[in-house]
C-alpha positions as CSV (number, residue, x, y, z in Angstrom):
1,M,-124.0,121.3,-69.9
2,L,-125.0,117.9,-69.3
3,N,-128.6,117.4,-69.2
4,A,-131.6,115.9,-71.2
5,W,-132.6,118.8,-72.6
6,S,-129.0,119.6,-73.7
7,F,-128.1,116.2,-75.2
8,L,-131.1,116.6,-77.5
9,H,-130.1,120.1,-78.3
10,G,-126.9,118.4,-79.0
11,A,-128.2,115.7,-81.0
12,R,-130.5,118.2,-83.0
13,A,-127.4,120.3,-83.5
14,G,-125.6,117.9,-86.1
15,F,-123.3,116.0,-83.9
16,D,-123.4,112.2,-82.5
17,P,-124.1,112.4,-79.3
18,G,-122.0,109.3,-78.4
19,F,-119.1,111.7,-79.3
20,F,-120.4,114.6,-77.4
21,F,-120.0,112.4,-74.3
22,D,-116.4,111.8,-74.7
23,V,-115.3,115.4,-76.0
24,L,-117.1,117.1,-73.1
25,R,-114.8,118.5,-70.9
26,L,-115.8,121.4,-68.8
27,H,-113.4,123.0,-66.5
28,T,-115.6,125.4,-64.3
29,I,-119.0,126.4,-64.2
30,C,-120.4,128.9,-62.1
31,P,-117.7,128.3,-59.4
32,K,-119.9,130.1,-56.6
33,T,-122.3,127.1,-56.9
34,A,-119.1,124.7,-56.7
35,T,-120.5,122.8,-59.9
36,R,-117.3,121.2,-61.4
37,W,-116.8,118.9,-64.0
38,H,-114.3,116.5,-65.2
39,S,-115.2,114.5,-68.5
40,C,-118.2,113.1,-67.8
41,G,-119.1,114.2,-64.3
42,S,-122.4,112.9,-62.6
43,V,-123.8,116.4,-61.8
44,M,-126.9,116.9,-63.5
45,P,-127.1,121.1,-63.4
46,Y,-130.1,123.2,-64.3
47,D,-129.5,125.6,-67.3
48,I,-130.6,128.9,-68.2
49,H,-130.3,129.9,-71.7
50,I,-129.9,133.4,-73.2
51,V,-131.8,133.1,-76.8
52,R,-133.9,135.0,-79.1
53,T,-136.5,132.5,-79.2
54,K,-139.0,131.5,-76.5
55,D,-138.0,127.8,-77.1
56,W,-134.5,127.6,-76.4
57,L,-134.0,124.5,-78.6
58,E,-135.2,126.6,-81.7
59,A,-132.3,129.1,-81.1
60,S,-130.4,128.5,-84.0
61,S,-133.4,130.0,-86.0
62,A,-132.2,133.4,-84.7
63,P,-128.7,132.9,-83.4
64,I,-126.7,134.8,-80.7
65,T,-123.5,134.8,-82.5
66,K,-120.0,135.4,-81.2
67,E,-120.1,138.8,-82.7
68,D,-122.9,139.6,-80.9
69,V,-121.2,138.6,-77.4
70,N,-117.9,140.5,-78.1
71,A,-120.0,143.7,-78.5
72,L,-121.6,143.1,-75.3
73,I,-118.6,142.2,-73.3
74,A,-117.2,145.6,-74.9
75,S,-119.8,147.5,-73.7
76,D,-120.1,145.8,-70.2
77,P,-117.1,146.4,-68.1
78,E,-117.9,143.7,-65.5
79,L,-117.8,140.9,-68.6
80,E,-114.5,139.4,-70.3
81,W,-113.6,136.4,-72.0
82,S,-111.6,133.9,-69.7
83,T,-108.3,133.1,-70.8
84,T,-108.1,129.8,-68.9
85,D,-111.8,128.3,-68.3
86,Y,-113.4,126.8,-71.6
87,V,-115.6,123.7,-72.7
88,D,-114.6,121.4,-75.6
89,M,-117.3,120.6,-77.3
90,G,-117.9,118.1,-80.7
91,D,-119.3,120.1,-83.6
92,A,-119.3,118.1,-86.8
93,G,-116.6,115.7,-85.9
94,A,-114.2,118.0,-84.7
95,V,-113.5,119.4,-81.1
96,T,-114.2,123.1,-80.6
97,R,-113.0,125.1,-77.6
98,Y,-115.7,127.6,-76.0
99,Y,-113.9,129.8,-73.5
100,M,-116.2,131.1,-70.6
101,I,-117.2,134.3,-70.3
102,E,-116.2,135.8,-66.6
103,W,-118.5,138.1,-64.8
104,R,-116.5,140.3,-61.9
105,G,-113.7,138.0,-62.5
106,E,-115.8,134.7,-61.9
107,P,-116.2,132.7,-65.1
108,C,-119.8,132.1,-64.8
109,F,-121.3,132.1,-68.5
110,W,-120.3,130.5,-71.6
111,W,-121.5,131.2,-75.5
112,Y,-122.4,127.9,-77.3
113,R,-123.1,128.3,-81.0
114,D,-126.3,130.3,-81.0
115,Q,-127.1,131.0,-77.4
116,V,-125.5,132.1,-73.9
117,Q,-125.5,129.7,-71.2
118,C,-125.2,129.3,-67.4
119,S,-125.4,126.4,-64.9
120,N,-127.0,126.3,-61.5
121,P,-126.8,130.1,-61.2
122,D,-127.4,131.8,-58.1
123,D,-129.8,134.8,-57.5
124,A,-127.5,137.3,-58.5
125,Q,-126.4,135.4,-61.5
126,Q,-130.0,135.0,-62.8
127,T,-130.4,138.8,-62.5
128,K,-127.5,139.5,-64.7
129,L,-128.5,136.6,-66.9
130,V,-131.8,138.7,-67.5
131,K,-129.9,142.2,-68.0
132,I,-127.6,140.6,-70.5
133,A,-130.7,138.7,-72.4
134,R,-132.0,142.3,-72.6
135,A,-128.9,143.5,-74.1
136,L,-128.7,141.0,-76.8
137,N,-132.4,141.5,-77.6
138,G,-133.3,137.9,-76.2
139,Y,-135.0,136.2,-73.3
140,A,-133.5,134.0,-70.4
141,V,-135.0,130.8,-70.4
142,G,-134.8,127.7,-68.2
143,D,-134.4,124.3,-69.3
144,D,-138.0,123.5,-68.8
145,G,-139.2,126.6,-70.9
146,E,-139.7,129.0,-68.1
147,V,-139.2,132.7,-68.9
148,Y,-136.9,134.7,-66.3
149,G,-138.6,138.5,-65.8
150,D,-136.3,141.4,-64.4
151,D,-136.1,140.2,-61.0
152,G,-134.3,137.3,-62.2
153,K,-137.2,135.2,-61.0
154,V,-139.4,133.1,-63.2
155,D,-142.0,135.3,-64.9
156,H,-144.1,132.7,-66.7
157,V,-143.7,129.3,-68.5
158,A,-143.7,129.9,-71.9
159,G,-146.7,128.0,-73.6
160,P,-147.9,126.5,-77.2
161,V,-148.4,129.8,-79.5
162,E,-152.0,130.7,-80.2
163,S,-153.5,130.6,-82.9
164,A,-154.5,133.9,-84.7
165,P,-158.0,135.0,-84.8
166,S,-159.9,134.2,-87.9
167,S,-160.4,137.5,-90.2
168,P,-163.7,139.0,-89.9
169,G,-166.3,138.1,-92.4
170,K,-163.9,134.9,-93.9
171,P,-165.5,131.5,-93.1
172,G,-162.6,129.6,-90.9
173,F,-162.6,126.4,-93.7
174,L,-160.9,129.1,-96.2
175,L,-158.1,129.6,-93.3
176,W,-157.2,126.2,-93.0
177,P,-154.2,125.0,-95.3
178,L,-154.9,124.0,-98.7
179,W,-154.4,120.3,-98.3
180,K,-156.8,119.9,-95.5
181,Q,-159.4,122.0,-97.6
182,L,-158.6,119.1,-100.3
183,L,-159.0,116.3,-97.9
184,V,-162.2,117.6,-96.2
185,A,-163.7,118.3,-100.1
186,F,-162.7,114.9,-100.9
187,L,-164.1,112.9,-97.8
188,F,-167.3,115.1,-98.2
189,G,-167.4,113.8,-102.1
190,C,-167.0,110.2,-100.9
191,V,-169.9,110.5,-98.6
192,L,-172.2,112.3,-101.0
193,L,-171.3,109.5,-103.7
194,A,-171.9,106.6,-101.1
195,L,-175.3,108.3,-100.4
196,K,-176.2,108.5,-103.6
197,L,-175.5,104.5,-104.1
198,I,-177.3,103.9,-101.4
199,F,-180.7,105.6,-102.6
200,E,-180.1,104.6,-106.1
201,K,-180.7,101.1,-105.3
C-alpha cells in the first residue's frame, strides 16, 4: 500500500517511515489487476479501506480487529486466509507478517492493524468490499475520502462534520468552549478599559 496516504498512516501509527520502506514486501495484491510488487516497487496503487470511521486515517479510534476478520471469514465461504501471500510491515521496530485474505481463491484483500484494504480493486472486488464493510459495521472508503455505496460505486465524498444546531433559547456565545468565552470576555474588557481611559483624558 505504498502511496502518500498510507505513508502518512504509517507515520501516524508509530513506526519510522524510513523503516517502512525498507521492510515492505508485498508478494501479491489483487492478482486480477496484475499489480505485483517486490520490495519498493514504483507502482502507486489506489486503495480502498474498510474502516469504522468516515476518515480512514482515524481507523485506530474504532479498529477492525483480527478477531473481527476471523469471524467474518468463518461466516463467508468465499473468504479464507491465504497461506502463501502476505505483507511484511514494520511495527514498532519489528517486522510483522500480515497474510492476505483470499476471495474465491484469489488473494485480494488484507487486514492491517485496524482495517481491511485492497489495492486497485476491479468492479467486482469493489462490490465485495462494500459487502465486507457492511458485515463489519463499517465503510468502504477510498484514499481521497470517497465512500462507496452498495453497488460498489462512489456514493459520496466524506466532508467535514457539520456543527450541531444551537439549542433553542440558548445564546450561541454560551455554546462556545470555555477558553473562547474567557478570551472574548477578556478582549471585551480591554476595549472597555481603553475607552474609559480615552474619555477620562
